[in-house]
N, C-alpha and C positions, 0 to 999 in steps of 0.2 A: 390151538385155541379158536382159530378161524374156521376150522371146518366143523366145530361143535356148534357155533353159532350158527353157520348155515344150515346146518342139519335142524337145530331149533326152529329156525325161519322156515323151513321147508315143511315142518310140522304144523305150522298154524294153519294153512288151508284146510287139512283134513280133518282137524280139531274142530275147526268153525263148522265144516260141513256136519260133523257128528252132533254137535251141540244143537244147531239150527234144525236139523231134521228131527230130532227128538221133541222140540219145544213146537214145530211146526204140526207134528203128529198131534200133540196133545191138545194144540188150538181146535183141531178137527174132532175130537173126540170128546171134549168137555162139554156137557149141556148149557143151555142157556147162551148160545151164541147168536150172532147178528140175525141169522136166518129164524130162529125161534122166536126172537124180539120182534121182528117184523110182522110174523104171524100174530102174536100177541097182541100187537099194537092195533093190527087190521081187527082182530075180534073184539078189541074194547072199543072202537070207533064205531062198529056195526051196533054193539049193546048200547052205545050212548044214543045213537040216532034212532034206535029202535027197529034196526033192519034184523031180518033173519040171519042168523048165523050159517045157516046151510048154503053152501055153493057148489054147484056142480055134484050135488049128492053125496060129497065128501065130509061133510060137517065141519068144513072149514070156513073162515072168512074170505077167503082168497080162491081163485080157481087154480087147477092144475098147471095152465099156460102162464099165471102170474106166478106160482111158485117155481115154475122152470127158469122163469125171467129172473128171480132173486136168487136162484142158485149160481146161475151164469154170472150175475153181477158180482156174488160175494166169493167167486170161484170155488163153490162146491158143487159143482156139476162134473167134476173130474176126480179120477182117483187121486190119492193123497201123495204117492210117488210122483205123477205127473204133475200135478200142482206145484208141488216143491221143485222140481226142475225146472219147471216155468219160472218160479220165483227166483230161482238163483239165477237163470239167465237175465232177468231184469235186474238183480243187484249189480251183476258183472258189467252191465251198461250203466250203471248208477242211478239205477230206478228202485227204489224201495216200495212203490206202490203209493196207493192213495187211502187216506185215512177215512174210515168209516164215519167217525163223530165229526170232523171237522171240513171234510170234503175237500181236503187240500193234500198235495204231495207229502209223505211221510218225511222225506228230508227237510222240507220246509217247516214242518211242524216242529222237528226235533232242532232245526238250527234256531229258530226263534228262542227257544229255551235253553239252548248251550250256553250262550255267554253269562246266564243267571249262575248256573251250576260251574261254570268255569271259573267264574269270581270266587264264589265261596269256596270252592275244591283249592284253588291256588293259595289265597290268603290263609286257609286252614293250614295247608301242607307247610308253607313257609313261616307262619308262626308258631307252628307246633315245633318245627326243628329248630329254629331260631331260639326258642326259648327253653326247651326242654333239653338240648345237649348241654348249654351252659350250666343248667340247673342240675342235671344228671352229674355232671362234674364237680360241682360244689358239694353236693349231698356224700358223693363218694368220699372226697378228701375231708369233709366236716363231718364225717359219719358218727352218730351219737351225740352230736352236739345241739346246742338249742335251735339252730338254723335247720340242721337236719331234722329234728323231730317236730318243728312247727310246719315245714313245707309238708312232711309226710302226712300230717292231719288233713291239711287242706288238699292234698293231692287227692287221698283216698275217700274223704268226703265228696269231692267232684266226680271221683270214679263210680262211687255207689250210688250216685244219682242218674239216672237215665236222661239223656238230651233232651227228649220231647217233655218230660216230666218237669225239668228244670226250666225250659221255655215257656211253660203255663205259669211257673211261679213268677218268673220273671216279667212277664206280661202284665199278671195281676199287679204285682208291686210297682214296678218301674214305669209302665204306661199306663195302667188304670188309676192307681193311688197317686202315685207322684206326678204323673205326666211328662216325665223326662224323655220318652223315647216313642216314637209312634207306634200303633198297635200291630202293624204288619205292612206287608208289600217289599218291594224290591227298591223302588224309590216313591217320590210323592206323584200324585195326578199332575201337578204343575212344575214336574222337574224339568221339561223341556222350555220352560219361559225364564230359569233363573240362569244367571251367570256362571261362570266356571267355579268360583268360590262358593256360590250357593250350592251347586250341583254336588261339589265334593262334600260339603257340610251334610248335604241331605242324604247323600250314600252312605256316610259314615253314621250318622243316626239311625239309618235302618239297618245297618250291618253288625252294631256293636252286640246286641241281644242274640241273633242268630249264630254268629260266630262264636260267642261264649257256649252256646250249645253244642257246637260242631266241635270244639276244642276240648270241652271238659273230659270227655274219655280218654282221648288220644294223650292229654299230657301225663296222665298215671303211667300208662304202658310204656312211651318212649323213655320217660324220665326214668322209672325203675328199671327198665332193661339196661338202659346205658350205666345207671350206678351200679347194678348187681355185677355185670361184667368188668366195668372200672375197677371195683373193689377186688375181683379176683385176680386181674392183671397186677394191681398195685402190689399184691402178696406174692407175686411169682419171683421166681430166682433170677431172672433176667433183669428186673428192675433192682434188685439188691446188688446185683453185679454192676449195673449201669452207675447208681450212686457211689459205690465202692471205687469205681475208676476215675471218679471226679466229675461225673456228668451231674449236672444241678437236678434238683428234685423237680423245678418245674419243667425243663427240658425233657427229663425221662417220661413225665406224664405226656406233654403234648407230640414228642416225637416216637414214642414206643407203647406205652399202654393204652393211649388215646386211640392208636391207630388200629390196634387189636380189638378194643371194646367196640369200635364202630362196625365190625363184622356183622354181627346181628342187626343193627340197625339198617344196613346195607341190604340185608337179607329180604327185608320186610317193605323196603323204599318202594321199589318197582309196584308191589302190590297195591300201593295207596294210588296209584295213577286211576285206578277206577273211581276212587271218591272225588276225582276232578269234574266227573260228570254226573255219577249216580246220586250223590249226597245222601239225604235222608228224607224219605217222603214224609215221614213223621214231623219232622222240624219244619219241612216247607209247608205242611198243612196247616200247623199251628200259626206261623207267622204270615201265612198267605203269600208265600213266594212260588211264583208259577215257574219252577226249575224242572230239571230232567228227572227228578226222582219221583215227583207230583205227576209228571206227565206219564211215567210208566205206570204206577198206581192207577191212575185214571183209566188207562188204557186197557188194563186186567179188567178192572171192574167193569166198563163200557164192552168188553169183549171187542175192542178195537185191535183186530188181530194183526194188521199190517204195523200199525205203530209198534205193538209187542214186539213182533219179529224183528223192526229197525233197532229198538233198545237193546233186544237179547245180541243182536248181532256186534252192535257197538261195543257194548260194555263186556261180551266175551273177547273181542278183538284187544281192547285195552288191558283185559287182565292177561292174557297170553303175551302181549308184548311186555307189560309190567313184570312177568316171570323172567322173561329174557334180560330185560333191563336189571333185575335184581342179580343176576347171575354176572352180569358186566361189572355193576358196581362192587359185588364181593372179589371179583378178579383183580379189580383196580386196587382195593383196599388192601386184601391179604395177597403178597406176592407168592406166597407158599401153594397158592391155589392154581393148579393147571387142568384145564379141561381138555380131555382127548377124545 
């Protein structure tokens, strides 16, 4: 098993290279990049001031020398492969480049927004599994009872409503009409001036509605996944054998059926690590949360390619590590599994 995971870890760097080189090449091929925007802005400025749009006889608002400087500034003066190799060298030294939009190091831009997405991701992950696992057990044991039917209705209603659509409804009702919660943001503007209790209350008020939107979809998936697998295990022969030998039903569920039912949960657990930082840009946009997801969307729209590459690198790394973690959890939960 150790050799298997070592091989998986050794595959992470070449996989990252493959992902990043594809995205890097795409950023050089798509139209509307920073170079085209700089030329367009110069043309608009010339048109606004009444100046001629002809420069050096090329029909452009900037000269060839200025264009060459812009290409050198944005790194477009070299072939794609050479530029990519230089970018990899900088990343290996801890330099993700400088953001075109913020004119700051990409790492600093990402770190400023990382705690926000980390907070929502961790809380969502913990609450989802803390609530859904016991709920799935209750629904499996109380199958086709009033408890199971009532919770199923609520779960599937929530699953049918997209998180961003639910966020708009929650804002309109609870923030605009009832004025129970703030309209958006991670914390209030006077957050730093409050005491510890006031800060905790302010953070809680700003978190309830976004967390509801984050968890509404995951609740149905995790709960029904556990319920269905637990029902299959409850009907298995080994459960009847355990009860026939005198093992209590509760102990049979917790020690045998429950462990086998956690295998599909463990399979998907590692992949959820990406949610710790990626979040949902739609939910962050609705609630005006300056997190990692909104940063990624803004970077793509603004053609801020250094930030795009930084986001892709971190997200891909977390996804690859998460897949390895899923295999580790499956091996821990199911002793029958051996990786060779």
